[in-house]
PASEKE-801652 format. One record per residue (C-alpha): x, y, z; residue in three letters. Coordinates in steps of 0.02 Angstrom, whole numbers, padded with zeros to 5 digits, always signed. Last residue first. Example, Ala and Ser with C-alpha at 12.3 -4.5 7.8 and 13.67 -1.06 7.14 Angstrom:
2
+00684-00053+00357Ser;+00615-00225+00390Ala;
This chain:
160
-01917-01569+01064Phe;-01882-01602+01219Glu;-01935-01476+01364Ser;-01887-01351+01480Thr;-01687-01334+01533Phe;-01635-01204+01635Thr;-01519-01106+01544Tyr;-01399-00988+01653Asp;-01354-00821+01631Ile;-01206-00716+01707Ile;-01209-00578+01722Val;-01047-00432+01694Tyr;-01076-00243+01701Lys;-00955-00110+01649Thr;-01014+00075+01684Gln;-00924+00226+01600Gly;-01086+00306+01585Glu;-01224+00212+01720Thr;-01300+00083+01721Leu;-01423-00020+01787Ser;-01481-00205+01786Ile;-01633-00314+01745Thr;-01611-00485+01719Gln;-01716-00620+01605Pro;-01738-00814+01659Asn;-01677-00916+01548Ala;-01748-01073+01407Ser;-01658-01216+01357Tyr;-01781-01344+01219Phe;-01704-01507+01159Gly;-01598-01618+01051Thr;-01554-01780+01107Lys;-01403-01907+01163Thr;-01413-02035+01238Glu;-01401-02121+01396Glu;-01475-02302+01408Asp;-01648-02272+01545Phe;-01758-02385+01444Asp;-01870-02242+01354Glu;-01723-02132+01331Asp;-01596-02069+01478Tyr;-01523-01887+01425Gly;-01376-01806+01358Thr;-01391-01624+01263Tyr;-01402-01562+01100Glu;-01443-01383+01080Thr;-01641-01252+01051Leu;-01600-01108+01127Phe;-01757-00982+01195Asp;-01697-00796+01214Leu;-01568-00764+01354Gly;-01648-00573+01404Ser;-01519-00448+01453Val;-01662-00303+01535Thr;-01565-00144+01539Tyr;-01641+00008+01658Ser;-01528+00179+01655Val;-01464+00239+01809Asp;-01436+00424+01756Asn;-01233+00479+01706Ser;-01291+00471+01521Ile;-01295+00260+01433Ala;-01293+00187+01280Pro;-01241+00002+01271Val;-01074-00065+01231Glu;-01086-00238+01210Val;-00994-00417+01273Thr;-01034-00597+01264Phe;-00987-00747+01336Arg;-01018-00930+01302Gly;-00835-00979+01242Glu;-00889-01028+01065Asp;-00964-00852+01070Asp;-01129-00776+01135Val;-01219-00686+00985Thr;-01318-00519+01026Val;-01469-00413+00991Asp;-01493-00240+01045Ile;-01681-00173+01058Val;-01742-00014+01098Lys;-01919+00024+01169Thr;-01964+00191+01133Val;-02064+00302+01254Asp;-02157+00428+01117Val;-02156+00612+01142Gly;-02050+00727+01311Asn;-01929+00633+01444Pro;-01967+00749+01584Gln;-01771+00784+01612Ser;-01599+00688+01581Phe;-01649+00585+01456Ser;-01598+00415+01426Leu;-01727+00316+01515Asp;-01833+00377+01416His;-01760+00283+01278Ser;-01835+00117+01352Ser;-01714-00004+01371Tyr;-01671-00207+01294Ser;-01556-00313+01275Ile;-01561-00505+01181Lys;-01460-00605+01174Ile;-01451-00769+01084Lys;-01337-00939+01104Ala;-01234-00979+00999Gly;-01121-01077+01127Glu;-01216-01107+01287Ala;-01035-01123+01352Ala;-01058-01283+01492Val;-01127-01294+01655Met;-01128-01434+01787Ile;-01312-01434+01878Asp;-01263-01632+01958Glu;-01407-01782+01932Gly;-01281-01864+01807Asp;-01413-01910+01667Thr;-01475-01718+01635Leu;-01298-01686+01541Asp;-01284-01515+01451Asp;-01302-01398+01581Asp;-01309-01222+01530Phe;-01224-01065+01498Gln;-01197-00911+01446Val;-01066-00760+01524Lys;-01080-00587+01504Gly;-01009-00437+01479Glu;-01124-00248+01481Ile;-01037-00113+01436Ile;-01077+00056+01469Ala;-01067+00206+01350Ile;-01095+00382+01313Gly;-01251+00508+01270Val;-01310+00689+01285Ser;-01456+00717+01283Thr;-01564+00854+01145Glu;-01740+00883+01149Phe;-01750+00904+01324Pro;-01623+01025+01346Asn;-01570+01097+01506Glu;-01476+00910+01561Glu;-01413+00915+01384Pro;-01354+01113+01423Ser;-01439+01256+01349Cys;-01387+01359+01213Ser;-01430+01286+01058Val;-01596+01238+01086Met;-01629+01411+01142Val;-01556+01502+01009Phe;-01657+01345+00863Ile;-01818+01417+00960Val;-01767+01604+00957Leu;-01754+01576+00768Ser;-01887+01495+00733Leu;-01980+01624+00791Leu;-01916+01770+00723Ser;-01936+01684+00540Leu;-02149+01647+00591Ser;-02160+01822+00641Val;-02056+01892+00482Lys;-02169+01769+00385Lys;-02334+01848+00489Met;
């Protein structure tokens, strides 16, 4: 029985080693792609214009499915992977994501953003206030070696 088990194990290892990544459902050769972005919001709600400024310090979440990184029909449990990014002082971010030669879908989401803005008080005088801003998620597709640029515009949600 022990000989049969060892022979079977050797056969499985041989099959896994001799397959290319496209043929082997247990192993995927993964490269990288790059997502770059600009994140901005309107910090003056009194002027009637959307003049966007950098959303310094905003948090971005990039999520993707582990199944998307498989060349063949995935086996097992699908896991959602998440990469967290903080926007720099110019409102920009760059992140490397795992990618293959097939399209992989990534969802880029801006987490709610609490910041100061210019608004009106109860006497319609301008004053600095604190409020929440939110952004709609964007879904993009990338393959290995590609770079995509996204613009995330936050919109005012509510006063804090």
